[in-house]
C-alpha positions as CSV (number, residue, x, y, z in Angstrom):
1,M,-12.6,25.2,24.7
2,T,-10.9,23.4,21.9
3,N,-10.7,19.6,22.5
4,T,-7.4,17.8,22.2
5,T,-7.2,14.0,21.5
6,V,-4.0,12.1,22.2
7,Y,-3.6,8.8,20.4
8,S,-1.3,6.2,21.8
9,A,0.3,3.6,19.5
10,R,2.6,0.6,19.6
11,K,4.8,2.7,17.3
12,I,4.5,5.9,15.3
13,I,6.6,6.1,12.1
14,T,6.7,9.8,11.6
15,M,8.7,10.1,8.3
16,N,10.3,13.1,10.0
17,P,14.1,12.6,10.0
18,M,14.4,14.9,13.0
19,Q,12.1,12.6,15.1
20,P,11.7,9.2,13.3
21,E,9.6,7.5,15.9
22,A,7.1,8.3,18.7
23,T,4.5,6.6,20.8
24,H,1.9,9.4,21.1
25,V,0.4,12.0,18.9
26,A,-1.9,14.9,19.9
27,V,-4.6,16.1,17.5
28,R,-6.5,19.4,17.7
29,D,-8.8,20.9,15.1
30,G,-7.8,18.2,12.6
31,R,-4.1,19.0,12.9
32,I,-1.2,17.5,14.7
33,L,-0.4,19.4,17.9
34,A,2.4,17.3,19.3
35,V,4.4,14.2,18.6
36,G,6.5,12.2,21.1
37,D,5.9,10.5,24.4
38,L,3.0,11.0,26.8
39,D,5.0,13.6,28.8
40,R,5.3,15.8,25.8
41,M,1.5,15.8,25.4
42,H,1.1,17.2,28.9
43,A,2.7,20.5,27.8
44,W,-0.5,21.4,25.9
45,G,-2.8,21.1,28.8
46,T,-5.8,18.8,29.2
47,Y,-6.6,16.1,26.6
48,T,-8.6,13.0,26.0
49,L,-6.4,9.9,25.7
50,D,-7.7,7.5,23.0
51,G,-6.2,4.1,23.2
52,R,-7.9,2.4,20.3
53,F,-4.5,2.3,18.4
54,A,-2.4,1.2,21.4
55,D,-1.5,-2.1,19.7
56,K,-1.2,-0.7,16.2
57,V,1.4,1.2,14.1
58,L,0.7,4.7,12.8
59,M,2.5,6.2,9.9
60,P,1.5,9.2,7.7
61,G,-1.6,8.8,5.6
62,L,-0.4,7.2,2.3
63,V,-0.4,9.4,-0.8
64,E,-1.3,8.0,-4.2
65,G,0.1,10.5,-6.7
66,H,-1.1,8.9,-9.8
67,C,-4.5,7.1,-9.9
68,H,-8.0,7.7,-11.2
69,L,-11.3,7.9,-9.3
70,K,-12.8,5.4,-11.8
71,E,-11.1,2.7,-9.6
72,G,-14.2,3.1,-7.5
73,S,-16.8,2.7,-10.3
74,V,-15.2,0.6,-13.0
75,W,-16.9,-2.2,-11.2
76,D,-20.2,-1.0,-12.7
77,M,-18.7,-2.6,-15.9
78,H,-17.6,-6.3,-16.3
79,Y,-14.1,-7.3,-15.3
80,L,-12.0,-9.2,-17.9
81,G,-8.5,-8.9,-16.4
82,W,-5.7,-11.6,-16.2
83,F,-5.1,-11.2,-12.4
84,D,-7.6,-11.7,-9.6
85,R,-8.9,-8.3,-8.4
86,R,-10.7,-7.1,-5.3
87,D,-13.6,-4.6,-5.7
88,P,-14.5,-1.8,-3.2
89,N,-16.8,-4.2,-1.3
90,G,-14.0,-6.7,-0.8
91,K,-15.2,-9.2,-3.3
92,V,-12.5,-11.0,-5.3
93,W,-13.1,-11.3,-9.1
94,R,-11.1,-14.2,-10.6
95,G,-8.8,-13.4,-13.5
96,L,-9.3,-14.9,-17.0
97,R,-6.3,-16.8,-18.4
98,S,-7.4,-17.6,-21.9
99,M,-9.2,-15.9,-24.8
100,D,-11.9,-18.6,-24.6
101,A,-12.5,-17.7,-20.9
102,V,-12.9,-14.0,-21.9
103,V,-15.4,-14.9,-24.5
104,A,-17.2,-17.2,-22.1
105,R,-17.5,-14.4,-19.5
106,L,-18.8,-12.0,-22.0
107,S,-21.3,-14.5,-23.3
108,E,-22.5,-15.1,-19.8
109,V,-23.0,-11.4,-19.3
110,D,-24.9,-11.1,-22.7
111,A,-27.2,-13.9,-21.6
112,Q,-27.9,-12.2,-18.3
113,M,-28.7,-9.0,-20.0
114,R,-31.1,-10.7,-22.4
115,A,-32.8,-12.5,-19.5
116,A,-33.2,-9.1,-17.8
117,G,-35.0,-7.8,-20.9
118,K,-32.0,-5.7,-22.1
119,G,-32.0,-6.0,-25.8
120,D,-29.4,-5.1,-28.5
121,A,-29.9,-1.4,-28.0
122,E,-28.0,-1.5,-24.7
123,P,-24.2,-2.0,-25.2
124,L,-22.1,-4.4,-23.2
125,I,-19.2,-2.6,-21.7
126,A,-16.3,-4.5,-20.1
127,W,-12.8,-3.5,-18.8
128,G,-9.5,-4.8,-17.7
129,F,-8.5,-7.0,-20.7
130,D,-4.8,-7.0,-21.5
131,P,-3.7,-8.7,-24.8
132,I,0.0,-8.9,-23.8
133,Y,-0.7,-11.9,-21.6
134,F,-2.0,-13.9,-24.5
135,G,1.2,-14.3,-26.4
136,G,0.8,-13.3,-30.1
137,E,-3.0,-13.7,-30.0
138,R,-4.9,-10.4,-30.3
139,M,-8.6,-9.9,-29.6
140,T,-10.5,-9.2,-32.8
141,V,-14.1,-8.8,-34.0
142,E,-14.0,-12.5,-34.6
143,H,-13.8,-13.2,-30.9
144,L,-16.4,-10.6,-29.9
145,D,-18.8,-11.6,-32.6
146,R,-18.9,-15.0,-31.0
147,V,-20.6,-13.3,-28.1
148,S,-23.0,-11.3,-30.3
149,K,-23.1,-9.8,-33.8
150,T,-26.0,-7.6,-32.9
151,R,-25.4,-6.1,-29.5
152,R,-22.6,-3.5,-29.5
153,I,-19.7,-4.7,-27.4
154,V,-16.8,-2.4,-26.1
155,V,-13.9,-3.8,-24.1
156,T,-11.6,-1.2,-22.5
157,N,-8.1,-2.5,-22.1
158,A,-6.4,-2.5,-18.7
159,N,-3.9,0.2,-19.8
160,G,-6.7,2.6,-20.8
161,H,-4.9,3.3,-24.1
162,M,-6.8,0.7,-26.2
163,M,-10.3,-0.8,-26.7
164,N,-11.7,-3.7,-28.7
165,V,-15.1,-3.7,-30.3
166,N,-17.3,-6.1,-32.3
167,S,-18.7,-5.7,-35.8
168,A,-21.9,-4.1,-34.5
169,M,-19.9,-1.4,-32.8
170,L,-17.7,-0.9,-35.9
171,R,-20.8,-0.4,-38.0
172,L,-22.3,2.2,-35.6
173,A,-19.0,4.0,-35.4
174,D,-18.6,4.0,-39.2
175,I,-15.2,2.4,-38.9
176,T,-14.4,0.7,-42.2
177,R,-11.3,-0.3,-44.3
178,D,-11.3,3.2,-45.7
179,N,-10.8,4.8,-42.3
180,E,-7.3,6.4,-42.0
181,V,-7.4,7.6,-38.4
182,E,-4.1,6.7,-36.6
183,G,-4.7,3.8,-34.2
184,V,-7.4,1.9,-36.2
185,V,-5.7,-1.5,-36.5
186,K,-6.4,-3.5,-39.6
187,F,-5.9,-7.2,-40.6
188,Q,-2.6,-7.6,-42.4
189,G,-3.4,-10.8,-44.3
190,G,-6.0,-13.5,-45.1
191,A,-9.5,-13.0,-46.4
192,N,-10.0,-9.9,-44.2
193,A,-6.8,-8.1,-45.2
194,G,-7.3,-4.3,-44.9
195,E,-10.5,-4.6,-42.7
196,P,-10.5,-3.2,-39.2
197,T,-9.7,-5.8,-36.5
198,G,-11.8,-4.0,-33.9
199,E,-8.7,-2.9,-31.9
200,L,-8.5,0.8,-31.5
201,Q,-5.3,2.4,-30.1
202,E,-5.1,5.8,-28.3
203,P,-7.6,8.7,-28.1
204,A,-8.1,9.6,-31.8
205,A,-9.1,6.1,-32.7
206,M,-11.1,5.4,-29.6
207,F,-13.0,8.7,-30.0
208,L,-14.8,7.1,-33.1
209,V,-16.6,4.9,-30.6
210,V,-16.8,7.3,-27.7
211,R,-18.7,9.9,-29.9
212,K,-21.4,7.3,-30.4
213,I,-21.8,5.7,-27.0
214,G,-20.0,8.0,-24.6
215,E,-16.9,7.5,-22.5
216,T,-16.2,4.0,-21.2
217,G,-12.9,4.4,-19.4
218,V,-11.3,6.7,-16.9
219,L,-13.1,9.6,-18.4
220,A,-16.6,8.1,-18.1
221,P,-18.9,10.4,-16.1
222,M,-18.3,10.3,-12.4
223,T,-21.0,9.7,-9.8
224,E,-21.0,10.5,-6.1
225,D,-21.4,6.8,-5.4
226,G,-18.3,6.1,-7.5
227,V,-16.3,8.7,-5.5
228,R,-17.5,7.2,-2.2
229,S,-16.6,3.7,-3.4
230,F,-13.1,5.0,-4.3
231,A,-12.8,6.5,-0.8
232,A,-13.8,3.2,0.8
233,L,-11.2,1.3,-1.3
234,A,-8.5,3.9,-0.5
235,C,-9.3,3.5,3.2
236,M,-8.7,-0.3,2.9
237,Q,-5.2,0.6,1.5
238,G,-4.3,3.3,4.0
239,V,-4.6,6.1,1.5
240,T,-5.8,9.5,2.7
241,T,-4.8,11.7,-0.3
242,A,-5.1,10.7,-4.0
243,T,-5.1,12.3,-7.4
244,D,-7.7,11.9,-10.1
245,L,-5.0,12.3,-12.7
246,V,-7.2,13.2,-15.7
247,N,-10.5,15.0,-15.3
248,R,-12.3,17.4,-17.7
249,L,-13.4,19.4,-14.7
250,T,-16.7,20.3,-16.3
251,D,-19.4,21.9,-14.2
252,A,-21.0,18.4,-13.8
253,D,-17.6,16.9,-12.7
254,C,-17.0,19.6,-10.2
255,K,-20.5,19.4,-8.8
256,V,-20.0,15.6,-8.2
257,L,-16.6,16.1,-6.6
258,E,-17.7,19.0,-4.4
259,S,-20.8,17.3,-3.2
260,A,-19.2,13.9,-2.4
261,L,-16.1,15.4,-0.7
262,A,-18.2,17.8,1.4
263,D,-19.5,14.7,3.2
264,D,-17.6,14.2,6.4
265,D,-18.0,10.4,5.9
266,C,-16.1,10.4,2.7
267,S,-12.6,9.3,3.8
268,I,-10.4,10.8,1.1
269,R,-8.7,14.0,-0.1
270,I,-8.7,14.4,-3.9
271,L,-6.5,16.4,-6.3
272,P,-8.2,16.3,-9.7
273,A,-6.0,17.1,-12.7
274,F,-7.4,19.0,-15.6
275,Q,-7.3,17.1,-18.8
276,A,-5.1,19.1,-21.1
277,F,-4.1,16.6,-23.8
278,H,-7.2,16.5,-25.9
279,G,-9.7,18.8,-24.3
280,T,-12.1,21.0,-26.2
281,H,-10.6,24.2,-24.8
282,G,-7.4,25.8,-25.9
283,A,-4.6,25.9,-23.4
284,A,-5.2,29.5,-22.5
285,L,-8.8,28.9,-21.8
286,G,-8.0,25.7,-19.9
287,A,-5.5,27.6,-17.7
288,E,-8.0,30.3,-16.8
289,H,-10.6,27.6,-16.1
290,V,-8.3,25.8,-13.6
291,K,-7.1,29.0,-12.0
292,G,-10.8,30.0,-11.5
293,L,-11.5,26.7,-9.7
294,V,-8.7,27.2,-7.1
295,S,-10.7,29.6,-5.1
296,R,-13.2,26.7,-4.4
297,N,-10.5,24.5,-2.8
298,T,-11.3,22.9,0.5
299,D,-9.3,20.5,2.8
300,R,-10.6,17.5,0.9
301,L,-10.7,18.9,-2.7
302,R,-7.7,20.7,-4.2
303,Y,-7.9,22.1,-7.8
304,G,-4.8,23.5,-9.5
305,L,-3.2,20.4,-11.1
306,V,-2.9,19.9,-14.9
307,K,-2.3,16.6,-16.7
308,M,-0.6,16.5,-20.1
309,M,0.2,13.5,-22.2
310,L,2.8,12.6,-24.8
311,D,2.9,8.9,-25.7
312,G,0.9,5.7,-25.0
313,S,1.5,2.4,-23.3
314,I,4.6,0.3,-23.5
315,Q,2.8,-3.0,-23.1
316,G,0.2,-1.8,-25.7
317,F,3.1,-1.0,-28.1
318,S,1.9,2.6,-28.4
319,A,4.6,4.3,-26.3
320,R,7.5,6.1,-28.0
321,L,10.9,4.4,-27.6
322,R,14.4,5.5,-28.6
323,W,16.7,3.3,-30.6
324,P,16.7,0.2,-30.7
325,G,12.9,0.4,-30.5
326,Y,10.6,-2.5,-29.5
327,F,12.4,-5.8,-28.7
328,N,9.9,-7.8,-30.8
329,G,10.3,-5.4,-33.8
330,A,6.9,-3.7,-33.4
331,P,6.7,-0.2,-35.0
332,N,7.2,2.7,-32.7
333,G,4.2,4.1,-30.9
334,I,1.9,7.0,-31.1
335,W,2.3,10.7,-30.1
336,V,-0.9,11.4,-28.2
337,T,0.1,15.0,-28.3
338,A,2.5,16.2,-31.1
339,P,5.8,17.2,-29.5
340,A,5.6,20.8,-30.9
341,Q,2.1,21.2,-29.6
342,Y,3.1,19.8,-26.2
343,E,5.8,22.5,-25.8
344,V,3.4,25.3,-26.7
345,D,0.7,24.2,-24.4
346,F,3.1,23.3,-21.6
347,E,4.4,26.9,-21.7
348,T,0.9,28.3,-21.4
349,Y,0.0,26.3,-18.3
350,H,3.5,27.0,-16.9
351,R,3.3,30.7,-17.3
352,A,-0.2,30.6,-15.6
353,G,1.6,29.3,-12.5
354,L,0.0,25.9,-12.6
355,L,1.5,22.5,-11.6
356,I,1.9,20.2,-14.6
357,H,2.2,16.4,-14.5
358,T,3.1,14.8,-17.9
359,H,2.5,11.2,-19.0
360,T,5.7,9.9,-20.6
361,N,5.9,6.1,-20.6
362,A,8.9,5.4,-22.8
363,D,12.3,7.1,-23.1
364,E,11.8,9.0,-26.4
365,A,8.7,10.6,-24.9
366,S,10.6,11.4,-21.6
367,E,13.5,12.9,-23.6
368,V,11.1,15.0,-25.7
369,A,9.4,16.3,-22.5
370,I,12.7,17.1,-20.8
371,N,13.9,19.0,-24.0
372,A,10.7,21.0,-24.2
373,I,10.6,21.8,-20.5
374,E,14.2,22.9,-20.6
375,R,13.4,25.4,-23.4
376,V,10.3,26.6,-21.6
377,L,12.2,27.2,-18.4
378,T,14.9,29.1,-20.3
379,R,12.2,31.4,-21.7
380,A,10.1,31.6,-18.5
381,P,12.1,30.7,-15.3
382,R,10.0,29.7,-12.3
383,P,11.5,28.7,-9.0
384,D,10.1,25.6,-7.3
385,H,7.8,24.7,-10.1
386,R,7.8,20.9,-9.2
387,H,6.6,19.8,-12.7
388,T,6.6,16.0,-12.7
389,L,7.1,13.3,-15.3
390,Q,4.6,10.5,-14.6
391,H,5.4,6.8,-15.3
392,G,8.8,7.6,-16.7
393,Q,9.5,3.9,-16.9
394,M,12.5,4.0,-19.3
395,I,14.2,7.1,-17.9
396,D,17.9,6.4,-17.6
397,A,20.6,7.9,-15.4
398,P,21.6,10.7,-17.8
399,L,18.0,11.8,-18.2
400,F,17.5,11.8,-14.4
401,R,20.6,14.0,-14.1
402,R,19.0,16.5,-16.5
403,M,15.7,16.3,-14.6
404,A,17.5,17.2,-11.4
405,T,19.1,20.3,-12.9
406,L,15.7,21.4,-14.2
407,G,13.9,20.8,-10.8
408,L,11.7,18.1,-12.3
409,C,10.2,15.4,-10.2
410,A,9.5,11.7,-11.1
411,N,6.6,9.6,-10.2
412,L,7.5,6.1,-11.4
413,F,5.1,3.3,-12.1
414,T,6.9,0.5,-10.2
415,N,3.8,-1.8,-10.3
416,H,4.9,-2.5,-13.8
417,I,7.7,-4.7,-12.5
418,W,5.2,-7.2,-11.2
419,Y,2.3,-6.8,-13.7
420,W,4.3,-6.6,-16.9
421,G,8.0,-7.2,-15.9
422,D,8.3,-10.6,-17.6
423,Q,6.6,-9.3,-20.7
424,H,8.9,-6.3,-20.9
425,F,11.9,-8.6,-20.5
426,E,10.7,-11.0,-23.2
427,M,8.7,-8.8,-25.6
428,T,8.7,-5.0,-25.3
429,M,12.1,-3.8,-24.1
430,G,14.4,-6.9,-23.9
431,P,16.7,-7.7,-21.0
432,D,18.9,-4.7,-20.9
433,R,16.3,-2.0,-20.7
434,A,13.9,-4.2,-18.6
435,H,16.5,-4.3,-15.9
436,R,16.6,-0.5,-15.6
437,M,12.8,0.1,-16.0
438,D,11.3,2.3,-13.2
439,A,14.8,3.1,-12.0
440,C,14.1,4.4,-8.5
441,A,17.7,4.0,-7.4
442,S,19.0,6.1,-10.3
443,A,16.4,8.8,-9.6
444,L,17.5,9.1,-6.0
445,A,21.2,9.0,-6.9
446,A,20.6,11.9,-9.3
447,G,18.7,13.9,-6.6
448,V,15.3,13.7,-8.4
449,P,12.4,13.9,-5.9
450,L,10.8,10.5,-6.2
451,A,7.2,9.2,-5.9
452,I,5.8,5.8,-7.0
453,H,2.3,4.9,-8.0
454,S,-0.3,2.3,-9.1
455,D,-2.2,4.2,-11.9
456,A,-5.3,2.6,-10.5
457,P,-7.5,1.2,-12.0
458,V,-4.7,0.1,-14.5
459,T,-3.3,-1.8,-11.5
460,P,-5.0,-2.0,-8.1
461,L,-4.7,0.8,-5.7
462,G,-2.3,-0.2,-2.9
463,P,0.8,1.9,-2.0
464,L,2.3,-0.8,0.2
465,F,2.3,-3.2,-2.8
466,T,3.8,-0.4,-4.9
467,A,6.5,0.0,-2.3
468,W,7.0,-3.8,-2.3
469,C,7.6,-3.7,-6.1
470,A,10.2,-0.9,-5.7
471,V,12.0,-2.7,-2.8
472,N,12.1,-6.3,-4.3
473,R,11.7,-5.8,-8.1
474,V,10.4,-9.4,-8.5
475,T,8.2,-10.6,-11.4
476,P,5.6,-13.4,-11.4
477,S,8.2,-15.8,-12.8
478,G,10.5,-15.1,-9.9
479,R,12.9,-13.0,-12.0
480,V,14.6,-10.1,-10.3
481,L,14.6,-7.1,-12.7
482,G,17.5,-4.8,-11.9
483,E,18.8,-5.7,-8.5
484,T,20.9,-2.6,-8.4
485,Q,17.7,-0.5,-8.8
486,R,16.2,-1.8,-5.6
487,I,15.6,0.8,-2.9
488,S,15.3,0.3,0.8
489,V,12.0,0.0,2.7
490,P,12.5,3.4,4.3
491,Q,13.1,4.9,0.9
492,A,10.0,3.2,-0.5
493,L,7.9,4.4,2.4
494,H,9.1,8.0,1.7
495,A,8.1,7.5,-2.0
496,I,4.5,6.8,-0.9
497,T,4.2,9.6,1.7
498,L,6.5,12.7,1.5
499,G,7.6,11.9,-2.0
500,P,4.2,12.3,-3.7
501,A,3.3,15.0,-1.2
502,W,6.3,17.0,-2.6
503,T,5.2,16.4,-6.2
504,L,1.7,17.7,-5.4
505,K,3.1,20.7,-3.4
506,L,1.4,19.5,-0.3
507,D,4.5,18.5,1.7
508,Q,3.8,21.4,4.1
509,E,0.5,19.8,5.0
510,I,0.8,16.0,4.7
511,G,3.4,13.2,4.2
512,S,4.9,13.2,7.7
513,I,3.6,13.3,11.3
514,E,4.8,16.6,12.6
515,C,3.4,19.5,14.5
516,G,1.2,21.7,12.3
517,K,0.4,19.2,9.6
518,R,-2.9,17.6,8.9
519,A,-3.8,14.7,11.2
520,D,-3.6,12.2,8.4
521,F,-2.6,8.7,9.5
522,C,-2.4,5.2,8.0
523,V,-3.3,2.7,10.8
524,L,-1.5,-0.6,10.4
525,E,-1.6,-3.9,12.2
526,D,2.0,-4.6,11.4
527,D,5.2,-2.6,11.4
528,P,6.5,-2.2,7.8
529,L,10.0,-1.5,9.1
530,A,10.1,-4.8,11.0
531,V,8.7,-7.3,8.5
532,D,10.8,-9.1,5.9
533,P,10.9,-6.8,2.8
534,M,9.3,-9.6,0.9
535,A,6.3,-9.4,3.3
536,L,5.8,-5.6,2.8
537,K,2.9,-6.1,0.5
538,D,1.1,-8.2,3.1
539,V,1.2,-5.6,5.9
540,R,-2.3,-5.3,7.2
541,V,-4.2,-2.0,7.1
542,W,-6.7,-1.3,9.9
543,G,-8.0,2.0,8.5
544,T,-7.1,5.7,8.2
545,V,-7.4,9.0,10.0
546,L,-8.1,12.0,7.7
547,S,-7.7,15.5,9.3
548,G,-8.4,13.9,12.7
549,R,-11.5,11.9,11.6
550,V,-11.1,8.1,12.2
551,F,-12.2,5.6,9.5
552,E,-12.1,1.9,9.9
553,A,-11.6,0.0,6.6
554,R,-14.3,-2.3,5.3
555,K,-13.5,-5.9,5.7
556,G,-13.9,-8.2,2.7
């Protein structure tokens, strides 16, 4: 006989408009059998009543529609970020608020490596640095050479679009004043005029280093331990389904994913997205590769998603803006994929029936993507494609209206409002555009299906914090960016459950608590609909339930 477990709760937020709340939910075979009060459970016969959540609040398992599995293993490197950050074990790493503090931490690491007998042959790899917080000061070889002129040093920036290296790494990578690769930054004046500064922007420039020492960012080789660490961190944040939104999906990558996610104790469902923007295969081969992997899908591992990329990072000044350009007068950004090539490759993946998510940070890139997709859909109509623009931070109301007519979805990076909102107001966009960045209200008004995300490890994984950003739109200085773009708490909760589930074509399985769906729950100590909206980010997570299996979060 199949066993049925009935969970009681203080409150169940279903995200199902036909039945918004309940007190009990029945689970059988990892799926939801019934939702309602205890009397409704009796209709299905005998059951076991589990009261462990009787004083807690259940809602659908949270869905992170844009993050990277490296959130679980970047901690193998050394953290140099501005903000305090919690690792998968619950340890808080303090942020660094000056360039001297960054150099001091790197020097400490270098000393520890030498004490452990690790000589110059072993590089020092760090992550999380973000130059926009340091005013006009940029990290150069002069800073990193203070740490060591002999050990190769590579610092991956928080946005993943830039890295900084010292002179030893420049020499190994053969990066000189004669190098003309786009994104190799050079000194503009002084005794070193024309020499590389050690800052490398976007994939073509960073590849000069990667080819010598291997990947150091979100594309660094995955490990099973890293996937499990990510799962533990996701459980702490109430996340049951997440993307790995750029993955080469090599045989080694797939082996790691399939092995880790076959373990019942791994508390996450993952959708890895095939890296289409600078892979070694042509689009036709890439499409066939992804289609061939779909037959290996399981409950916890879902192939079939493709990631494309147009521009860079706004705070890194490598995103592509429309007129009037960058507020501080910086030159326009970099096309990671040439627009014409993007359209050709997009059409190939589209005609193959695959779901495509495109990185477009700034408005010129978003407009280019919309124009290209409109032409592709004219040539190759496909109902219910659900192609999605990711980040979309400068999409305005007219562009959202065009997206709605094309059936495009938006997954907006609302964490930017907190982490870089003041900088966008003062340096990158200026006041007018900063007030409409990540315009959730405009997206909803236009009828565009909406999700919101963290892009972890760019910012920490935490959908309730992401929802807090969308609801309150407050910056660290206390500035409210775009009060009219605020959305309600129920709308924000939809954007971290059913919203991303829709963009991933999983809304028939997850995103709400309804009969027939996966028994995925986020277990909360507090009611997000009852707290003050400014306290939404502080709602406590007890753990998760994934396809009926209960996981209690690690406590830091």
